[in-house]
C-alpha positions as a LaTeX table, in Angstrom:
\begin{tabular}{lrrr}
\hline
Residue & $x$ (\AA) & $y$ (\AA) & $z$ (\AA) \\
\hline
Met1 & 21.90 & $-10.86$ & 19.83 \\
Ser2 & 20.23 & $-14.24$ & 18.64 \\
Gly3 & 17.57 & $-14.23$ & 16.02 \\
Asp4 & 14.86 & $-15.26$ & 18.66 \\
Ser5 & 15.63 & $-12.42$ & 20.80 \\
Gln6 & 15.77 & $-10.16$ & 17.83 \\
Ser7 & 12.93 & $-11.01$ & 16.59 \\
Thr8 & 11.16 & $-10.46$ & 20.20 \\
Thr9 & 12.46 & $-7.18$ & 20.24 \\
Ile10 & 10.93 & $-5.87$ & 16.84 \\
Ala11 & 7.21 & $-7.66$ & 17.52 \\
Asp12 & 7.50 & $-5.51$ & 21.09 \\
Ala13 & 8.32 & $-2.55$ & 19.13 \\
Ala14 & 5.63 & $-3.05$ & 16.88 \\
Arg15 & 3.23 & $-3.34$ & 19.47 \\
Arg16 & 4.61 & 0.24 & 20.28 \\
Glu17 & 4.40 & 1.52 & 17.17 \\
Thr18 & 0.50 & 0.37 & 16.97 \\
Asp19 & $-0.46$ & 3.33 & 19.56 \\
Ala20 & 2.20 & 5.28 & 19.39 \\
Pro21 & 4.41 & 5.67 & 16.24 \\
Ser22 & 7.71 & 7.16 & 15.64 \\
Ser23 & 6.12 & 9.12 & 13.05 \\
Lys24 & 3.72 & 12.42 & 13.43 \\
Leu25 & 0.61 & 11.32 & 14.32 \\
Ala26 & $-2.99$ & 13.41 & 13.70 \\
Lys27 & $-6.03$ & 12.34 & 16.18 \\
Phe28 & $-9.51$ & 12.69 & 15.89 \\
Asp29 & $-11.76$ & 12.38 & 19.06 \\
Ala30 & $-14.98$ & 11.31 & 19.35 \\
Arg31 & $-16.41$ & 14.64 & 18.43 \\
Ala32 & $-15.07$ & 13.85 & 14.81 \\
Pro33 & $-15.45$ & 10.44 & 14.05 \\
Leu34 & $-15.33$ & 8.66 & 10.43 \\
Thr35 & $-18.14$ & 7.13 & 9.23 \\
Leu36 & $-17.43$ & 4.07 & 7.04 \\
Asp37 & $-18.87$ & 2.00 & 4.37 \\
Ser38 & $-20.20$ & $-0.34$ & 6.47 \\
Gly39 & $-22.65$ & 2.05 & 8.47 \\
Ala40 & $-20.24$ & 1.92 & 11.06 \\
Thr41 & $-18.58$ & 5.02 & 12.98 \\
Leu42 & $-15.09$ & 5.10 & 14.31 \\
Gly43 & $-14.26$ & 7.61 & 16.77 \\
Pro44 & $-12.09$ & 8.35 & 18.42 \\
Trp45 & $-9.71$ & 7.52 & 15.86 \\
Gln46 & $-5.94$ & 8.75 & 14.98 \\
Ile47 & $-3.75$ & 8.24 & 11.62 \\
Ala48 & $-0.19$ & 8.08 & 11.48 \\
Tyr49 & 1.82 & 10.05 & 8.68 \\
Glu50 & 5.30 & 11.06 & 7.26 \\
Thr51 & 6.08 & 14.23 & 5.32 \\
Tyr52 & 9.06 & 14.90 & 3.35 \\
Gly53 & 9.96 & 18.77 & 1.70 \\
Thr54 & 8.07 & 21.53 & 2.35 \\
Leu55 & 4.86 & 23.13 & 1.26 \\
Asn56 & 4.78 & 25.87 & $-0.57$ \\
Ala57 & 3.17 & 29.67 & 0.25 \\
Gly58 & $-0.02$ & 28.95 & $-2.12$ \\
Lys59 & $-0.39$ & 25.03 & $-1.13$ \\
Thr60 & $-0.28$ & 24.15 & $-4.48$ \\
Asn61 & 2.68 & 21.50 & $-4.40$ \\
Ala62 & 1.41 & 18.63 & $-2.06$ \\
Val63 & 1.41 & 15.17 & $-3.50$ \\
Leu64 & $-0.04$ & 12.21 & $-1.30$ \\
Val65 & 1.54 & 8.79 & $-1.80$ \\
Cys66 & $-0.31$ & 5.76 & $-1.19$ \\
His67 & 1.17 & 2.90 & 0.07 \\
Ala68 & 0.80 & $-0.74$ & $-1.28$ \\
Leu69 & $-0.50$ & $-3.84$ & 1.03 \\
Thr70 & 1.88 & $-3.89$ & 3.52 \\
Gly71 & 3.86 & $-1.23$ & 2.81 \\
Asp72 & 3.36 & 1.94 & 5.53 \\
Gln73 & 4.08 & 6.00 & 5.80 \\
Tyr74 & 8.06 & 5.45 & 5.71 \\
Val75 & 7.96 & 6.07 & 1.74 \\
Ala76 & 11.37 & 7.92 & 1.89 \\
Ser77 & 12.94 & 7.34 & 5.23 \\
Thr78 & 14.28 & 4.83 & 7.55 \\
Asn79 & 11.35 & 2.08 & 9.01 \\
Pro80 & 11.97 & 2.26 & 12.64 \\
Leu81 & 11.24 & $-1.45$ & 13.13 \\
Thr82 & 13.30 & $-2.62$ & 10.25 \\
Gly83 & 15.72 & $-0.18$ & 9.77 \\
Lys84 & 15.30 & $-0.37$ & 6.36 \\
Pro85 & 15.43 & 2.46 & 3.83 \\
Gly86 & 12.30 & 3.64 & 2.53 \\
Trp87 & 9.84 & 1.75 & 0.51 \\
Trp88 & 9.66 & 3.85 & $-2.23$ \\
Ser89 & 12.97 & 5.94 & $-1.83$ \\
Lys90 & 13.89 & 5.38 & $-5.53$ \\
Met91 & 11.04 & 7.14 & $-6.51$ \\
Val92 & 10.63 & 9.86 & $-3.78$ \\
Gly93 & 13.30 & 12.20 & $-2.22$ \\
Pro94 & 15.82 & 14.95 & $-3.63$ \\
Gly95 & 16.33 & 14.96 & $-7.24$ \\
Arg96 & 14.01 & 11.70 & $-7.60$ \\
Pro97 & 11.02 & 12.16 & $-10.22$ \\
Ile98 & 8.98 & 13.12 & $-6.82$ \\
Asp99 & 11.08 & 15.62 & $-6.25$ \\
Thr100 & 11.24 & 16.37 & $-2.17$ \\
Asp101 & 13.15 & 19.53 & $-2.97$ \\
Val102 & 9.95 & 20.71 & $-5.08$ \\
Tyr103 & 6.70 & 19.01 & $-3.42$ \\
Phe104 & 5.79 & 18.80 & 0.09 \\
Val105 & 4.99 & 14.75 & 0.14 \\
Ile106 & 2.45 & 13.08 & 2.65 \\
Cys107 & 2.41 & 9.46 & 3.22 \\
Ala108 & 0.02 & 8.03 & 5.93 \\
Asn109 & $-0.57$ & 4.46 & 7.60 \\
Val110 & $-3.68$ & 3.35 & 5.95 \\
Leu111 & $-6.82$ & 2.74 & 8.01 \\
Gly112 & $-6.66$ & $-0.85$ & 9.47 \\
Gly113 & $-2.82$ & $-0.87$ & 9.08 \\
Cys114 & $-0.87$ & $-1.70$ & 12.24 \\
Leu115 & 2.19 & 1.38 & 12.30 \\
Gly116 & $-0.11$ & 3.97 & 14.40 \\
Thr117 & $-3.39$ & 4.86 & 12.07 \\
Thr118 & $-6.41$ & 2.75 & 13.80 \\
Gly119 & $-6.03$ & $-0.79$ & 13.02 \\
Pro120 & $-7.05$ & $-4.40$ & 14.88 \\
Ala121 & $-4.18$ & $-4.19$ & 17.36 \\
Thr122 & $-4.80$ & $-0.50$ & 18.29 \\
Thr123 & $-6.10$ & 0.35 & 21.91 \\
Asn124 & $-9.79$ & 0.20 & 22.00 \\
Pro125 & $-10.47$ & 3.19 & 24.44 \\
Glu126 & $-13.66$ & 1.67 & 25.66 \\
Thr127 & $-12.15$ & $-1.55$ & 26.60 \\
Gly128 & $-8.20$ & $-0.65$ & 27.29 \\
Met129 & $-7.84$ & $-3.81$ & 25.24 \\
Pro130 & $-6.88$ & $-4.14$ & 21.47 \\
Tyr131 & $-9.60$ & $-3.98$ & 18.65 \\
Gly132 & $-9.30$ & $-7.06$ & 17.17 \\
Leu133 & $-12.11$ & $-8.54$ & 15.31 \\
Ser134 & $-14.47$ & $-6.15$ & 16.79 \\
Leu135 & $-13.11$ & $-3.35$ & 14.43 \\
Pro136 & $-15.55$ & $-2.75$ & 11.47 \\
Val137 & $-14.39$ & $-3.85$ & 8.87 \\
Ile138 & $-12.54$ & $-1.07$ & 6.06 \\
Thr139 & $-12.64$ & $-0.47$ & 2.23 \\
Ile140 & $-10.69$ & 1.77 & 0.11 \\
Arg141 & $-13.00$ & 4.14 & 0.06 \\
Asp142 & $-12.61$ & 4.14 & 3.97 \\
Met143 & $-9.14$ & 4.48 & 4.03 \\
Val144 & $-9.34$ & 7.41 & 1.33 \\
Arg145 & $-11.95$ & 9.20 & 3.52 \\
Ala146 & $-9.32$ & 9.00 & 6.36 \\
Gln147 & $-6.59$ & 10.49 & 4.23 \\
Ala148 & $-8.82$ & 13.17 & 3.30 \\
Arg149 & $-9.57$ & 13.76 & 6.97 \\
Leu150 & $-5.64$ & 13.90 & 7.07 \\
Val151 & $-5.13$ & 16.74 & 4.38 \\
Asp152 & $-7.76$ & 18.74 & 5.91 \\
His153 & $-5.82$ & 18.40 & 9.14 \\
Leu154 & $-2.84$ & 20.25 & 7.21 \\
Gly155 & $-5.05$ & 22.69 & 5.68 \\
Ile156 & $-4.43$ & 21.64 & 2.14 \\
Asp157 & $-7.33$ & 22.16 & $-0.09$ \\
Thr158 & $-6.02$ & 20.71 & $-3.60$ \\
Leu159 & $-3.67$ & 17.61 & $-3.55$ \\
Phe160 & $-0.88$ & 18.56 & $-7.00$ \\
Ala161 & $-0.84$ & 14.76 & $-6.83$ \\
Val162 & $-2.12$ & 11.57 & $-5.70$ \\
Ala163 & 0.51 & 8.40 & $-6.38$ \\
Gly164 & 0.92 & 4.57 & $-5.72$ \\
Gly165 & 0.99 & 1.25 & $-7.17$ \\
Ser166 & $-1.07$ & $-1.75$ & $-6.11$ \\
Met167 & $-3.51$ & $-1.03$ & $-3.43$ \\
Gly168 & $-1.98$ & 2.38 & $-3.44$ \\
Gly169 & $-3.18$ & 2.68 & $-7.25$ \\
Met170 & $-6.38$ & 1.29 & $-5.83$ \\
Gln171 & $-6.51$ & 4.68 & $-3.34$ \\
Val172 & $-5.55$ & 6.55 & $-6.15$ \\
Leu173 & $-8.41$ & 5.83 & $-7.99$ \\
Gln174 & $-10.78$ & 5.89 & $-5.33$ \\
Trp175 & $-8.99$ & 9.68 & $-4.54$ \\
Ala176 & $-10.21$ & 10.61 & $-7.79$ \\
Ala177 & $-13.64$ & 9.29 & $-8.16$ \\
Ser178 & $-14.46$ & 10.55 & $-4.15$ \\
Phe179 & $-12.63$ & 13.99 & $-4.28$ \\
Pro180 & $-12.00$ & 14.98 & $-8.40$ \\
Glu181 & $-11.99$ & 18.42 & $-7.71$ \\
Arg182 & $-8.87$ & 18.25 & $-4.80$ \\
Val183 & $-6.73$ & 15.89 & $-7.04$ \\
Phe184 & $-4.83$ & 17.99 & $-9.81$ \\
Ser185 & $-3.23$ & 14.39 & $-11.11$ \\
Ala186 & $-3.15$ & 11.25 & $-10.53$ \\
Ile187 & $-0.74$ & 7.92 & $-10.96$ \\
Pro188 & $-2.31$ & 4.85 & $-10.67$ \\
Ile189 & 0.46 & 2.19 & $-11.37$ \\
Ala190 & 0.20 & $-1.47$ & $-11.74$ \\
Thr191 & $-3.38$ & $-1.50$ & $-10.44$ \\
Ser192 & $-7.28$ & $-2.31$ & $-11.21$ \\
Ala193 & $-10.60$ & $-0.13$ & $-10.75$ \\
Arg194 & $-11.65$ & $-3.87$ & $-8.93$ \\
His195 & $-10.30$ & $-6.88$ & $-7.98$ \\
Ser196 & $-10.07$ & $-10.02$ & $-9.58$ \\
Ser197 & $-11.69$ & $-13.37$ & $-8.64$ \\
Gln198 & $-8.20$ & $-14.86$ & $-8.99$ \\
Asn199 & $-6.93$ & $-12.35$ & $-6.36$ \\
Ile200 & $-9.68$ & $-12.74$ & $-4.07$ \\
Ala201 & $-8.84$ & $-16.12$ & $-4.36$ \\
Phe202 & $-5.23$ & $-16.02$ & $-3.02$ \\
His203 & $-6.08$ & $-13.32$ & $-0.45$ \\
Glu204 & $-8.69$ & $-15.90$ & 0.90 \\
Val205 & $-5.76$ & $-18.63$ & 1.05 \\
Gly206 & $-3.62$ & $-16.58$ & 3.02 \\
Arg207 & $-6.84$ & $-15.42$ & 5.44 \\
Gln208 & $-7.60$ & $-19.19$ & 5.89 \\
Ala209 & $-3.62$ & $-19.96$ & 7.07 \\
Ile210 & $-3.92$ & $-17.21$ & 9.58 \\
Met211 & $-7.09$ & $-18.17$ & 10.67 \\
Ala212 & $-6.16$ & $-22.10$ & 10.79 \\
Asp213 & $-2.82$ & $-21.06$ & 13.01 \\
Pro214 & $-3.89$ & $-21.96$ & 16.62 \\
Asn215 & $-2.57$ & $-19.11$ & 18.12 \\
Trp216 & $-4.59$ & $-16.87$ & 16.16 \\
Ala217 & $-7.25$ & $-17.68$ & 19.24 \\
Gly218 & $-10.35$ & $-16.00$ & 17.13 \\
Gly219 & $-8.34$ & $-13.04$ & 16.61 \\
Ala220 & $-7.40$ & $-12.43$ & 19.86 \\
Tyr221 & $-4.27$ & $-13.27$ & 20.41 \\
Leu222 & $-3.06$ & $-10.33$ & 21.38 \\
Thr223 & $-4.81$ & $-10.44$ & 24.79 \\
Lys224 & $-3.40$ & $-14.02$ & 24.92 \\
Asp225 & 0.40 & $-12.63$ & 24.64 \\
Leu226 & 0.07 & $-15.00$ & 21.67 \\
Arg227 & 1.26 & $-14.45$ & 17.92 \\
Pro228 & 0.22 & $-16.47$ & 14.84 \\
Thr229 & 3.54 & $-16.63$ & 13.43 \\
Lys230 & 3.10 & $-19.58$ & 11.09 \\
Gly231 & 0.06 & $-18.98$ & 9.62 \\
Leu232 & 1.29 & $-15.07$ & 8.93 \\
Ala233 & 4.23 & $-16.28$ & 7.26 \\
Val234 & 2.51 & $-18.97$ & 5.19 \\
Ala235 & 0.71 & $-16.21$ & 4.22 \\
Arg236 & 3.26 & $-14.11$ & 3.13 \\
Met237 & 4.65 & $-16.82$ & 1.22 \\
Ala238 & 1.48 & $-17.15$ & $-0.86$ \\
Ala239 & 0.86 & $-13.85$ & $-1.28$ \\
His240 & 4.76 & $-13.21$ & $-2.54$ \\
Ile241 & 4.96 & $-15.48$ & $-5.40$ \\
Thr242 & 2.55 & $-13.56$ & $-6.95$ \\
Tyr243 & 4.16 & $-10.70$ & $-6.74$ \\
Met244 & 7.12 & $-11.98$ & $-8.83$ \\
Ser245 & 6.94 & $-13.37$ & $-12.39$ \\
Asp246 & 8.34 & $-16.64$ & $-13.42$ \\
Glu247 & 11.10 & $-15.57$ & $-15.53$ \\
Ser248 & 12.20 & $-13.66$ & $-12.51$ \\
Leu249 & 12.16 & $-16.89$ & $-10.46$ \\
His250 & 14.07 & $-18.56$ & $-12.99$ \\
Gln251 & 16.63 & $-15.85$ & $-13.31$ \\
Lys252 & 17.13 & $-15.35$ & $-9.57$ \\
Phe253 & 16.67 & $-19.38$ & $-8.18$ \\
Gly254 & 15.93 & $-21.50$ & $-10.98$ \\
Arg255 & 16.10 & $-25.10$ & $-9.48$ \\
Asn256 & 19.45 & $-24.14$ & $-7.57$ \\
Leu257 & 19.79 & $-25.99$ & $-4.30$ \\
Gln258 & 20.35 & $-24.14$ & $-1.17$ \\
Asp259 & 23.81 & $-25.16$ & 0.83 \\
Arg260 & 23.73 & $-28.77$ & $-0.30$ \\
Glu261 & 25.14 & $-30.23$ & $-3.21$ \\
Asp262 & 22.55 & $-33.21$ & $-3.44$ \\
Leu263 & 18.64 & $-33.64$ & $-2.84$ \\
Thr264 & 17.89 & $-34.68$ & 1.15 \\
Phe265 & 14.84 & $-36.69$ & 0.06 \\
Gly266 & 13.11 & $-34.79$ & 2.88 \\
Phe267 & 11.04 & $-31.89$ & 3.37 \\
Asp268 & 13.69 & $-29.34$ & 4.60 \\
Ala269 & 14.42 & $-26.42$ & 1.93 \\
Asp270 & 16.45 & $-28.27$ & 0.06 \\
Phe271 & 15.86 & $-25.63$ & $-2.71$ \\
Gln272 & 16.70 & $-21.92$ & $-2.99$ \\
Ile273 & 13.28 & $-20.64$ & $-3.67$ \\
Glu274 & 11.76 & $-22.59$ & $-0.82$ \\
Ser275 & 14.94 & $-21.02$ & 1.59 \\
Tyr276 & 13.94 & $-17.60$ & $-0.06$ \\
Leu277 & 9.84 & $-17.92$ & 0.93 \\
Arg278 & 10.80 & $-18.98$ & 4.33 \\
His279 & 13.01 & $-16.33$ & 4.99 \\
Gln280 & 10.36 & $-13.77$ & 3.49 \\
Gly281 & 7.55 & $-15.45$ & 5.73 \\
Met282 & 9.51 & $-15.19$ & 8.84 \\
Thr283 & 11.23 & $-11.37$ & 8.38 \\
Phe284 & 7.55 & $-10.26$ & 7.73 \\
Val285 & 5.49 & $-11.70$ & 10.88 \\
Asp286 & 8.05 & $-9.46$ & 13.09 \\
Arg287 & 6.68 & $-6.52$ & 11.73 \\
Phe288 & 3.19 & $-6.74$ & 10.33 \\
Asp289 & $-0.28$ & $-8.15$ & 12.79 \\
Ala290 & $-1.95$ & $-11.02$ & 11.45 \\
Asn291 & $-5.17$ & $-9.58$ & 11.85 \\
Ser292 & $-4.32$ & $-6.16$ & 9.96 \\
Tyr293 & $-3.67$ & $-8.58$ & 7.16 \\
Leu294 & $-7.20$ & $-9.93$ & 7.53 \\
Tyr295 & $-8.27$ & $-6.25$ & 7.43 \\
Val296 & $-6.49$ & $-4.86$ & 4.31 \\
Thr297 & $-6.83$ & $-7.60$ & 2.04 \\
Arg298 & $-10.21$ & $-7.47$ & 2.66 \\
Ala299 & $-10.32$ & $-3.86$ & 1.71 \\
Met300 & $-8.96$ & $-4.83$ & $-1.68$ \\
Asp301 & $-11.03$ & $-7.68$ & $-2.21$ \\
Tyr302 & $-14.06$ & $-5.64$ & $-1.41$ \\
Phe303 & $-13.12$ & $-2.82$ & $-4.13$ \\
Asp304 & $-14.96$ & $-2.19$ & $-7.25$ \\
Leu305 & $-15.25$ & 1.35 & $-8.45$ \\
Ala306 & $-17.66$ & 0.51 & $-11.04$ \\
Gly307 & $-19.84$ & $-0.87$ & $-8.77$ \\
Glu308 & $-20.33$ & 2.55 & $-7.05$ \\
Phe309 & $-21.53$ & 4.09 & $-10.07$ \\
Asp310 & $-24.24$ & 1.16 & $-11.19$ \\
Gly311 & $-21.25$ & $-0.95$ & $-13.15$ \\
Gln312 & $-20.05$ & 1.59 & $-15.25$ \\
Leu313 & $-16.91$ & 2.89 & $-14.36$ \\
Ala314 & $-16.89$ & 5.93 & $-17.13$ \\
Arg315 & $-19.41$ & 7.24 & $-14.78$ \\
Ala316 & $-16.88$ & 7.43 & $-11.44$ \\
Phe317 & $-14.87$ & 9.82 & $-13.58$ \\
Gln318 & $-17.50$ & 11.68 & $-15.63$ \\
Gly319 & $-16.60$ & 15.89 & $-15.69$ \\
Thr320 & $-13.08$ & 15.44 & $-14.01$ \\
Lys321 & $-10.51$ & 17.76 & $-14.77$ \\
Thr322 & $-7.66$ & 15.34 & $-13.09$ \\
Arg323 & $-4.77$ & 14.61 & $-15.45$ \\
Phe324 & $-3.72$ & 11.10 & $-15.37$ \\
Cys325 & $-0.47$ & 8.60 & $-15.73$ \\
Ile326 & $-1.35$ & 4.94 & $-15.85$ \\
Met327 & 1.32 & 2.66 & $-15.70$ \\
Ser328 & 1.27 & $-1.24$ & $-16.09$ \\
Phe329 & 4.49 & $-3.78$ & $-16.81$ \\
Thr330 & 4.55 & $-6.64$ & $-19.34$ \\
Ser331 & 5.19 & $-9.32$ & $-16.94$ \\
Asp332 & 2.82 & $-8.55$ & $-14.11$ \\
Trp333 & $-0.09$ & $-11.49$ & $-13.95$ \\
Leu334 & $-1.72$ & $-10.08$ & $-10.65$ \\
Phe335 & $-2.55$ & $-6.87$ & $-11.93$ \\
Pro336 & $-1.99$ & $-7.43$ & $-15.65$ \\
Thr337 & $-2.19$ & $-4.69$ & $-18.75$ \\
Ala338 & $-5.98$ & $-5.25$ & $-19.51$ \\
Glu339 & $-6.98$ & $-3.84$ & $-16.13$ \\
Ser340 & $-5.30$ & $-1.02$ & $-16.86$ \\
Arg341 & $-6.08$ & $-0.45$ & $-20.17$ \\
Ala342 & $-9.78$ & $-0.94$ & $-18.48$ \\
Val343 & $-9.55$ & 1.96 & $-16.68$ \\
Val344 & $-7.86$ & 4.12 & $-19.59$ \\
Lys345 & $-10.92$ & 2.93 & $-21.59$ \\
Ala346 & $-13.26$ & 4.29 & $-18.73$ \\
Leu347 & $-11.52$ & 7.60 & $-18.81$ \\
Asn348 & $-11.37$ & 8.48 & $-22.36$ \\
Ala349 & $-15.07$ & 7.72 & $-22.36$ \\
Ala350 & $-14.96$ & 10.37 & $-19.63$ \\
Ala351 & $-13.14$ & 12.62 & $-22.00$ \\
Ala352 & $-10.59$ & 12.97 & $-19.27$ \\
Asn353 & $-6.63$ & 13.72 & $-20.05$ \\
Val354 & $-5.01$ & 10.22 & $-19.70$ \\
Ser355 & $-1.80$ & 8.83 & $-20.47$ \\
Phe356 & $-0.74$ & 5.75 & $-20.41$ \\
Val357 & 2.33 & 3.43 & $-20.70$ \\
Glu358 & 3.16 & $-0.47$ & $-20.43$ \\
Val359 & 6.55 & $-1.05$ & $-19.31$ \\
Asp360 & 8.33 & $-3.61$ & $-20.88$ \\
Ser361 & 10.04 & $-5.29$ & $-17.49$ \\
Asp362 & 10.47 & $-9.07$ & $-16.14$ \\
Arg363 & 10.11 & $-8.67$ & $-12.62$ \\
Gly364 & 6.34 & $-8.91$ & $-12.15$ \\
His365 & 3.95 & $-6.98$ & $-10.03$ \\
Asp366 & 7.10 & $-5.80$ & $-7.98$ \\
Ala367 & 8.46 & $-3.91$ & $-11.14$ \\
Phe368 & 6.79 & $-0.75$ & $-9.27$ \\
Leu369 & 8.92 & $-0.71$ & $-6.21$ \\
Leu370 & 12.57 & $-1.36$ & $-7.99$ \\
Asp371 & 14.57 & 0.37 & $-10.36$ \\
Val372 & 12.83 & 0.47 & $-13.29$ \\
Pro373 & 14.06 & 3.82 & $-15.05$ \\
Glu374 & 11.40 & 3.39 & $-18.13$ \\
Met375 & 8.83 & 3.98 & $-14.70$ \\
Phe376 & 11.07 & 6.64 & $-13.39$ \\
Arg377 & 11.41 & 8.63 & $-16.54$ \\
Thr378 & 7.63 & 8.18 & $-17.45$ \\
Val379 & 6.61 & 9.56 & $-13.86$ \\
Arg380 & 9.16 & 12.66 & $-14.03$ \\
Gly381 & 8.19 & 13.33 & $-17.39$ \\
Phe382 & 4.55 & 13.50 & $-16.47$ \\
Val383 & 5.14 & 15.17 & $-12.88$ \\
Thr384 & 7.32 & 17.86 & $-14.60$ \\
Gly385 & 4.55 & 18.64 & $-16.83$ \\
Ala386 & 1.68 & 18.92 & $-14.31$ \\
Ala387 & 3.68 & 21.22 & $-12.75$ \\
Lys388 & 4.44 & 23.58 & $-15.41$ \\
Ala389 & 0.63 & 23.16 & $-15.80$ \\
Arg390 & 0.29 & 24.37 & $-12.51$ \\
Gly391 & 2.55 & 26.82 & $-12.19$ \\
Ile392 & 5.07 & 24.99 & $-10.16$ \\
Pro393 & 8.26 & 25.25 & $-10.91$ \\
Ala394 & 10.02 & 22.27 & $-12.83$ \\
Pro395 & 11.78 & 20.21 & $-10.99$ \\
Gly396 & 15.28 & 19.01 & $-11.96$ \\
Gly397 & 17.32 & 16.11 & $-10.53$ \\
Arg398 & 17.74 & 12.67 & $-12.48$ \\
Asp399 & 16.69 & 9.25 & $-13.03$ \\
\hline
\end{tabular}
């Protein structure tokens, strides 16, 4: 199969996954609408999710894993579009730090996403056409509201843990603020309580790249059988740079040339880093919807947890009984350690139970997705202690 044919096949499968995902699906009809921060209501709506492990008789061992910006519900199982392993299979699974032999793990595609949960590519039941930009703007709190409805649907009152990195970490913090009585422990990794102006700026560059693509067609590309692949690829390329550190880029690529011995004195991909970014961009467009990229980046931009509490972050956690384990990485300049320390300071001011670890890593922001033994040991140790406090048998396994 040629590269173009394979890309078309994946794109067609991605469209099918939008309305009828391969994963589990919870549907809510118009009698159970979701009220959003914008004031709009969404109904009917649906949320796609995967589960791993077994819910115990007391329903005390449920762990909700929240995915990052372009992640999905396939945290520990094969993605049906790419055929790749789950995006956090080093963290979640049998014998892993979040041990599915012990815990019942839930991971849902976020509201505004494109793998089965209602998003801009979803068919609007009123029109029979994709929502496109008619879908109300989504916030992190809206995503968490939708997840809470899913947890209700599964008959679970209290989550043993909520865990996630980056945008997933934002959801973890929102869960702890919005539903403190439902979260026994929280593990926000490589994240922040609000999106910085620098990060908003990077997202705006990506959105403008998408909207400048003629095939974006004012957001109505799906109805015109178009795909704004070039704009979305550029958006992905720009974002991917922020996920790595200068040191990791230098170690992996340096100034090495790509399949040549001399400069071409042209604008082809002379350097390996150029070829790598182009590859990242073009493989991304096969599995992700351009409008979803607009929606989920906007959700991150709008996130400001202290803003819900008159600018005082400590008030978001006042009186909480949730146990927190917060982690950052030394080389993460997208969500630097100072952002995590600000959350720790607020939790201390609220007299919360909190531990904090800054992990030494040269891998940049993406370290939370990679093989970082100190991160695994920290999560395993925290989860084991929390399980003991809740009366759940401590997991065995390995790092």
